[in-house]
N, C-alpha and C positions, 0 to 999 in steps of 0.2 A: 856785748851789752849795749854798745853803741847801735847796731842794729836793730835792736829790741825796741830800744827807745825811739829813735827814728819810725820805726812800723809803729809804735804803740800810738806817737803823734799823728801820725797821717792815717791811722784808723779813727782816732777820736775826729779829726777833722772833718775826715766823711759822715760819720755818725753826727756829729753837732748840725753839721750843713743841713743837713735833713729836718732834725728837731727846729733849727731856726727858720728854715720853711713852712714847717708845720705850724709853729707860733705865730708865723706871720699871715699864714690863711685862716691860723684861729681869730685872729684879731680884725682881722678884713670880714671875715664873715659875721662876725658879731657887730660890727657897727654896720654893714648893711644890714641886719636884723632890727637892730635898734633904729635906723633912719627908716626903715619902712613901716616898723611900727610903729614909731613917732608920728611920721607925715601924714600916713596912709589909713592907719586905726585910732591915732590918737591916744594911744596906750601902750606906751614901750615898756618891755619886759625890766625890772629891776634889776636883774644879773648881768646884764649884757655890757654896760659899763665897766664894771668889775673884771670880767672876763676879757675884755679888750685890755684894760689897761696891765693885767698881770700877764696877759699874754705878749704886751708891750715889753716889760721888764725881762722878762727871758728873752726876748729877740735882740734885746740890746743888750745883754750879759753876754749873750750866747755869742751872737755879731762881732762882741769884742775878742772875742778867741778866733775866731774866724779871720778878724783881720790882723791879728799879731799871728797866727800862723803864716798867712800869705804876704805879710811885712807888708801888709796896704794900708795900715795907720799912716795917719796924716802928717805930712813932711812938712813944715813948715821952709819957706825962704830955699827951698831946694833948687830952684831954677837960676836963681841968684848968685848963688856959690857956685866956684868952680868945682871939678870934681878931684876928692880930697886923696892924697898919697895911699896906698895902701896902710902902710904901718898909723897913719891915722884914722882909716875905716876900723882898726883893728881898737884902737883907743875909744873909738866912738861905741864899737859894738860892746867893750866892758862899761862904758859910763852906762849905756841903755840897758845893758842887763843889772847892774847897780839899781839903776830907777827901778825897774820892773819888781824886784827883789825888797826894796826899800817900801813899796808903797803894798806889793801883795803878801808878803808874809804876815805881816800884823793883822793885812784884811782875813787871813786865813786863820790865824792864831786866835782873833778876837772872834771869830763865827764859833769857835768851839770852846773857848776859857775866857772867862769874866774878867772884868779889871783886878780883882783880888784873888783871884785863881778859881778854881773848878766850874766843872763842866756843868753845873747848874745856873750859873751866871752869864752862860755864854750867849753869842746873840741869836743860833738856834735854838738854844734850849726856852729863853723869852718869848720868842715866836712859836714854840708848839704850845704855849698856854694861853695863846689868842685864836679867836676864830675870825674870817672872812664874816662880814654881816650879812650878806646880801647870797654867798655861796655855801655859808656852815661848814666850811672844809678849815683843818687845821692853815694857820699862816706858816707854818714850816714848809710848808709846798711849795709855797711860792718864793719863801726866802732863801730855800735851799741853792738857788738857782747863785746868790753870792759867792759861797765859797767853792760850787761846782766850778763856774767859770774861773777864779783865781786859782783852783786847781790846773784846770787846764790848760792855761796860761803858764805854768809853771813846767808841765811837761812840756809843752812846746817850746819853752826857755831851753830845757833839758838838751831837747832835740837839736835845736841852736847849736847848743855849747859841744852838741855831739857830730856836729858837722852836715845837719839838713840843708839842703839846698832849696830853693826857694821855688817852686813850679807851677806855671800854670795851667789850666783846667783840661789842657791834653797832656801834659805830662812833661812840658819841655822846661829845662830851666830858665829861669829869668835872670835878668841883672841884677 
């Protein structure tokens, strides 16, 4: 089971990295199209701003999962304090895990279940009734990035608990 969780986390990381790079490329290309259309042709398409915005949302949320997996999230004051002993490292890991769970679990819950219970009032259900004005697509396709990224972070957290080591791009273990 331990190997399954870690390998699932690793495979998800590779897939999400590709999707995030694709989202960055989409964002970049739509901004370029908008700039060229605005300043060269004086007629920007109305859809480019929304596509760039939604690609940025997906990039940011998927980037958070990548950062969490590689433990490259922001560490404040790391260079000021001395290295902590191993037993304090375990305490810090437990506190970090608790903080992640306290944030992620309610987000996932309320994405599917409303405040008074029921699936019809959850975040995704409310978004499915809305349509992006310029694109004409249901907003749920943009909003699904929220629970998806939170669930992926949970999988990465489970992999940490299962003993997942932080690896760099070449597959060597980092400190």
